[in-house]
C-alpha positions as CSV (number, residue, x, y, z in Angstrom):
1,M,69.4,37.2,58.8
2,A,66.4,34.8,58.9
3,S,67.2,33.9,62.6
4,D,66.6,37.6,63.5
5,K,63.0,37.3,62.3
6,P,60.2,36.1,64.6
7,T,58.8,32.7,64.5
8,V,55.0,32.9,63.9
9,L,52.0,30.7,64.7
10,I,48.6,31.5,63.1
11,V,45.6,29.7,64.7
12,G,42.7,29.7,62.3
13,G,45.2,30.2,59.5
14,L,42.9,29.0,56.7
15,G,40.1,31.4,57.4
16,F,39.5,34.6,55.4
17,I,41.7,36.8,57.6
18,G,44.1,34.0,58.6
19,R,45.0,33.0,55.0
20,H,45.6,36.7,54.0
21,L,47.8,37.1,57.1
22,A,49.8,34.0,56.1
23,L,50.2,35.4,52.6
24,H,51.3,38.8,53.9
25,I,54.0,37.2,56.1
26,H,55.1,34.9,53.3
27,Q,55.3,37.5,50.6
28,N,57.2,40.0,52.7
29,N,59.5,37.3,54.3
30,L,58.6,38.5,57.8
31,A,59.1,35.3,59.7
32,S,61.9,32.8,60.1
33,E,59.3,30.1,60.6
34,L,55.5,30.2,59.9
35,R,53.1,27.6,61.1
36,I,49.4,27.6,60.2
37,V,46.9,25.7,62.3
38,D,43.3,25.0,61.3
39,K,40.8,22.2,61.9
40,V,39.9,22.3,58.2
41,L,42.2,20.7,55.7
42,P,43.7,23.0,52.9
43,Q,42.0,20.8,50.3
44,L,38.6,21.7,51.7
45,A,39.3,25.3,52.4
46,W,38.6,26.8,48.9
47,L,42.2,28.2,48.7
48,A,43.0,30.3,45.7
49,P,46.2,29.5,43.9
50,E,48.1,32.5,45.3
51,F,47.7,31.0,48.8
52,E,49.1,27.6,48.0
53,E,52.7,28.4,48.8
54,A,52.0,30.5,51.9
55,C,49.7,27.8,53.2
56,S,51.7,24.8,52.0
57,K,51.7,21.4,53.5
58,D,55.1,21.9,55.3
59,K,53.6,24.9,57.1
60,F,50.3,23.4,58.0
61,V,49.1,21.5,61.1
62,Q,45.6,20.2,61.3
63,A,44.3,20.6,64.9
64,D,41.2,21.8,66.8
65,A,42.4,24.6,69.0
66,C,39.3,24.2,71.3
67,R,40.8,21.0,72.7
68,E,43.7,21.2,75.2
69,Q,45.1,17.9,74.1
70,S,45.9,19.6,70.7
71,Y,48.2,22.1,72.3
72,P,51.5,20.1,71.9
73,R,50.6,19.6,68.3
74,I,49.9,23.3,67.9
75,F,52.7,24.8,69.9
76,D,55.6,22.4,70.0
77,R,58.5,23.0,67.6
78,A,61.2,20.6,66.4
79,D,64.0,22.6,68.0
80,G,62.3,22.7,71.4
81,K,62.0,26.5,71.3
82,Q,58.8,28.6,71.5
83,F,57.1,30.7,68.9
84,D,57.5,34.4,69.2
85,Y,54.2,35.7,67.9
86,V,50.8,33.9,68.1
87,F,47.9,35.2,66.1
88,N,44.4,33.9,67.0
89,C,42.2,34.2,63.9
90,A,40.1,31.2,64.9
91,G,36.6,30.9,66.2
92,D,33.1,30.2,65.0
93,L,31.9,33.3,63.1
94,R,28.8,31.8,61.6
95,P,25.7,33.9,62.5
96,L,22.8,32.7,64.6
97,Q,24.5,29.8,66.3
98,P,23.4,28.6,69.8
99,E,25.1,30.8,72.4
100,E,27.0,27.8,73.8
101,V,28.7,27.4,70.5
102,Y,30.2,30.9,70.7
103,Q,31.1,30.4,74.3
104,F,33.0,27.3,73.5
105,R,34.5,28.0,70.1
106,N,35.3,31.6,70.7
107,H,35.7,32.5,74.4
108,A,36.9,29.1,75.7
109,L,39.2,28.7,72.6
110,S,40.8,32.2,73.1
111,M,41.2,31.8,76.9
112,G,42.8,28.3,76.5
113,L,45.2,29.6,73.8
114,S,46.1,32.7,75.8
115,K,46.9,30.8,79.0
116,E,49.1,28.4,77.0
117,V,50.9,31.4,75.4
118,A,51.5,32.8,78.9
119,K,52.7,29.5,80.3
120,R,55.2,29.1,77.5
121,N,56.4,32.7,77.9
122,I,55.6,33.5,74.3
123,R,56.4,37.1,73.5
124,V,53.1,38.3,71.9
125,Y,49.5,37.1,71.6
126,V,47.3,38.9,69.1
127,E,43.5,38.5,69.2
128,T,41.2,39.3,66.2
129,S,38.0,40.7,67.5
130,T,34.9,42.6,66.3
131,A,33.7,46.2,66.5
132,M,30.1,45.0,66.6
133,I,30.0,45.6,70.3
134,Y,29.3,49.4,70.6
135,K,26.1,51.2,71.3
136,S,25.1,53.2,68.3
137,G,25.6,56.9,68.5
138,S,26.1,60.1,66.4
139,K,29.9,60.0,66.9
140,P,32.3,57.2,66.0
141,S,32.9,54.9,68.9
142,K,36.2,54.9,70.7
143,E,37.6,51.9,72.5
144,D,36.2,52.9,75.9
145,D,32.8,54.0,74.7
146,K,29.6,52.3,75.9
147,K,29.1,48.7,74.9
148,R,26.0,46.9,73.6
149,P,27.0,43.8,71.8
150,W,24.8,43.2,68.7
151,H,24.5,39.4,69.0
152,D,25.9,36.5,71.0
153,L,29.0,36.2,68.9
154,A,29.9,39.8,69.7
155,K,29.0,39.3,73.4
156,W,31.5,36.4,73.7
157,K,34.2,38.3,71.7
158,L,33.9,41.2,74.2
159,K,34.1,38.7,77.1
160,V,37.4,37.4,75.7
161,E,38.9,40.9,75.8
162,E,37.7,41.4,79.4
163,D,39.2,38.1,80.5
164,L,42.5,38.4,78.7
165,R,43.3,41.0,81.3
166,T,43.2,38.4,84.0
167,V,45.8,36.0,82.4
168,P,49.1,36.4,84.4
169,G,52.2,37.1,82.3
170,L,50.3,37.5,79.0
171,N,51.6,40.2,76.6
172,W,48.6,40.7,74.4
173,V,46.8,43.0,72.0
174,S,43.3,42.8,70.4
175,L,42.1,44.5,67.2
176,R,38.4,45.3,66.7
177,F,37.6,45.1,63.0
178,P,34.5,46.4,61.2
179,H,33.3,44.7,58.0
180,V,36.4,43.3,56.4
181,F,36.2,43.2,52.6
182,G,38.5,41.9,49.9
183,E,39.3,39.2,47.4
184,Y,37.7,35.7,48.2
185,D,35.5,37.1,51.0
186,T,32.7,34.7,51.9
187,G,30.9,37.0,54.4
188,Y,28.8,40.1,54.3
189,T,30.2,41.5,51.0
190,A,29.9,38.1,49.3
191,T,26.2,38.1,50.2
192,A,25.7,41.6,48.9
193,V,27.3,41.0,45.5
194,S,25.5,37.7,45.1
195,L,22.2,39.4,45.8
196,A,23.0,42.2,43.4
197,R,23.9,39.6,40.6
198,T,20.7,37.8,41.3
199,H,18.6,41.0,41.0
200,K,20.4,41.7,37.7
201,F,19.4,38.2,36.5
202,L,15.8,38.8,37.6
203,Q,15.8,42.3,36.2
204,T,14.4,43.6,39.5
205,D,15.4,46.5,41.8
206,F,17.5,45.7,44.9
207,D,15.5,46.9,47.9
208,L,17.4,47.4,51.1
209,L,16.0,48.0,54.6
210,H,17.1,50.9,56.7
211,S,18.4,54.3,55.7
212,K,21.2,54.8,53.3
213,D,22.9,56.9,56.0
214,L,23.2,53.8,58.4
215,K,27.0,53.4,59.0
216,F,28.6,50.3,57.6
217,N,32.3,50.9,58.4
218,T,34.8,48.8,56.4
219,L,38.4,47.7,56.3
220,Y,40.3,46.1,53.4
221,V,41.6,42.6,54.3
222,K,45.1,43.4,53.3
223,D,45.0,46.4,55.6
224,A,43.5,44.2,58.3
225,V,46.5,41.8,58.2
226,R,49.0,44.6,58.0
227,A,47.4,46.0,61.2
228,L,47.7,42.6,62.9
229,W,51.4,42.4,62.1
230,T,51.9,46.1,63.1
231,A,50.1,45.4,66.4
232,A,52.3,42.3,67.1
233,V,55.6,44.2,66.4
234,W,54.5,47.2,68.5
235,R,53.2,45.0,71.4
236,D,56.5,43.1,71.4
237,G,58.2,46.4,72.6
238,Q,55.5,47.1,75.2
239,K,56.0,44.2,77.6
240,D,57.5,46.3,80.4
241,D,54.9,49.2,80.0
242,P,51.6,48.1,81.8
243,S,50.1,51.5,80.9
244,S,50.1,50.9,77.2
245,P,46.8,50.1,75.6
246,H,45.8,46.5,74.7
247,I,42.7,47.1,72.6
248,F,42.3,49.0,69.3
249,N,39.7,49.8,66.7
250,V,41.0,49.5,63.1
251,V,39.0,51.1,60.3
252,D,39.6,52.7,56.9
253,H,39.1,56.4,56.2
254,H,36.0,56.1,53.9
255,N,33.4,56.3,56.7
256,T,31.4,53.8,54.7
257,N,27.6,53.7,55.1
258,R,24.8,51.6,53.4
259,G,24.4,54.3,50.7
260,H,28.0,53.8,49.6
261,V,27.5,50.1,49.4
262,G,24.3,50.5,47.4
263,D,25.9,53.0,45.0
264,A,28.9,50.7,44.4
265,L,26.5,47.7,43.7
266,A,24.3,49.8,41.4
267,T,27.4,51.0,39.4
268,V,29.0,47.5,39.1
269,F,25.8,45.6,38.2
270,D,23.8,48.3,36.5
271,I,20.8,47.9,38.7
272,K,18.6,50.2,40.8
273,V,19.2,50.0,44.5
274,N,16.5,51.4,46.8
275,F,16.5,52.1,50.5
276,A,13.3,51.7,52.6
277,G,14.3,54.4,55.1
278,T,13.7,54.6,58.8
279,L,9.9,54.6,58.9
280,M,9.5,51.6,56.5
281,S,12.2,49.7,58.4
282,Q,10.3,50.1,61.6
283,F,7.1,48.7,60.0
284,A,9.2,45.8,58.5
285,K,10.4,44.7,61.9
286,F,6.9,43.4,62.7
287,S,7.2,40.7,60.0
288,L,10.9,40.6,59.4
289,D,11.2,36.8,59.7
290,D,8.5,36.3,57.0
291,I,10.1,38.9,54.8
292,V,13.5,37.3,55.0
293,D,12.1,33.8,54.4
294,D,10.3,35.0,51.3
295,M,13.4,36.8,50.0
296,N,15.7,33.8,50.6
297,E,13.3,31.4,48.8
298,E,13.1,33.7,45.8
299,M,16.8,34.6,45.7
300,L,18.1,31.0,46.2
301,Q,15.9,29.7,43.5
302,A,17.0,32.4,41.1
303,W,20.7,31.9,42.0
304,A,20.4,28.1,41.3
305,E,18.8,28.9,37.9
306,L,21.6,31.4,37.2
307,L,24.4,29.0,38.1
308,E,22.8,26.3,35.9
309,E,22.4,28.7,33.0
310,K,26.1,29.6,33.3
311,G,27.2,26.0,33.6
312,I,28.7,26.3,37.1
313,S,28.5,22.9,38.8
314,R,30.8,23.7,41.7
315,P,29.7,27.2,42.8
316,G,31.9,27.6,45.9
317,P,31.1,29.1,49.4
318,I,29.1,32.2,48.2
319,G,25.5,32.9,47.5
320,P,22.6,35.3,48.2
321,F,21.3,33.7,51.4
322,I,20.4,36.5,53.8
323,E,21.2,36.0,57.5
324,M,19.2,38.1,60.0
325,D,22.4,39.6,61.3
326,L,22.8,41.4,57.9
327,L,19.6,43.4,58.7
328,T,20.7,45.0,61.9
329,D,19.8,48.7,62.3
330,N,22.9,49.4,64.4
331,D,25.4,51.9,63.2
332,L,28.9,50.3,62.7
333,Y,30.7,53.6,63.3
334,I,34.1,53.4,64.9
335,D,37.1,55.7,65.5
336,G,40.5,54.1,64.6
337,S,42.7,57.1,65.5
338,L,44.2,55.5,68.7
339,F,45.8,52.6,66.8
340,E,47.1,54.9,64.1
341,S,48.5,57.5,66.5
342,T,50.0,54.8,68.7
343,T,51.6,52.6,66.1
344,G,51.9,54.8,62.9
345,F,49.7,52.4,60.9
346,K,47.7,53.9,58.0
347,P,45.1,52.0,56.0
348,E,45.9,52.1,52.3
349,R,42.6,51.3,50.6
350,D,39.0,52.4,51.0
351,F,35.8,50.6,50.1
352,G,34.3,51.5,46.7
353,V,33.4,50.4,43.2
354,D,36.9,49.0,42.4
355,A,36.7,46.9,45.6
356,I,33.5,45.3,44.4
357,R,35.0,44.7,40.9
358,D,38.1,43.1,42.4
359,L,36.0,40.9,44.6
360,V,33.9,39.7,41.7
361,A,37.1,39.1,39.6
362,S,38.4,36.9,42.4
363,Y,35.3,34.8,42.3
364,E,35.6,34.5,38.5
365,R,39.2,33.2,38.9
366,M,37.9,30.4,41.2
367,G,35.0,29.5,38.8
368,W,32.4,30.4,41.4
369,W,30.8,33.4,39.6
370,P,28.0,33.4,37.1
371,A,29.5,36.1,34.8
């Protein structure tokens, strides 16, 4: 019966992970009621047709979850009852923002939501977090290993997890994701394929800093949202067990590194991908800002010419602009065995050539891609 299924609230429900979570819940009929909250209107969110029903007007509430005055609009239901599961997929994930932006739009947002969840005695709160918090090492990082956040965004994501422990009565779980890839991605993978397509247009090699062995662990977006749902259901049964873990890494089994990414791009786009290696990367650090500025100027000009040549007047939220965070020399290398052994979850898809092709095909369906 529908009434036996949980009622679900997704905050940040029109983001990359949030919309895929909504689609997963909708397609599998997992919830008796689904509400999607986002500060962005669906008409402005670049939604693909397959998300329209899952993210339909009757499920959507526009609200800014950073503002406490929005909580009644976000949480209150017509029947006066509370939601069962709250997923927080919100936050400012843009790179290189002022630190106070991450403090307000990630830490303060999460803490405000979690306290409201506890006050309303909601059964489960699920936080989406990042694995870009670990100190690089020769072995995959486990949840309790040494931390060294890569940037301010990761710093405040980690602070959220530390402070969730202090919220009385909160039944919570947090999942640390690596690079999440999949259809309609507008993040790291989108930049990589846009750069590869631009090099193909220019008939030049794609030169990458760092060694091809630098770890670049990955997770398919549909596996990521299955993991979120699995975590919520599992956590729902752990309320009376304070010893059960609250934080998990989730990662595919491919052990992806930069070389794997380069090989996939080379195959799909029929280009040559070169790696500078450790020594050249160290030299490049001395003038990295200038290198990136020059690359961006060249790539963006070529991308504009390519779009014009292909008659694309509304190119969408993708392109070859390189953010400095893309050029980190940290290994993203994590161990996801705790989550799998605890909940029985298994990722179903690894990163590879087919993933790149499916990503490009999704852009083509939206009319964003200069084929």
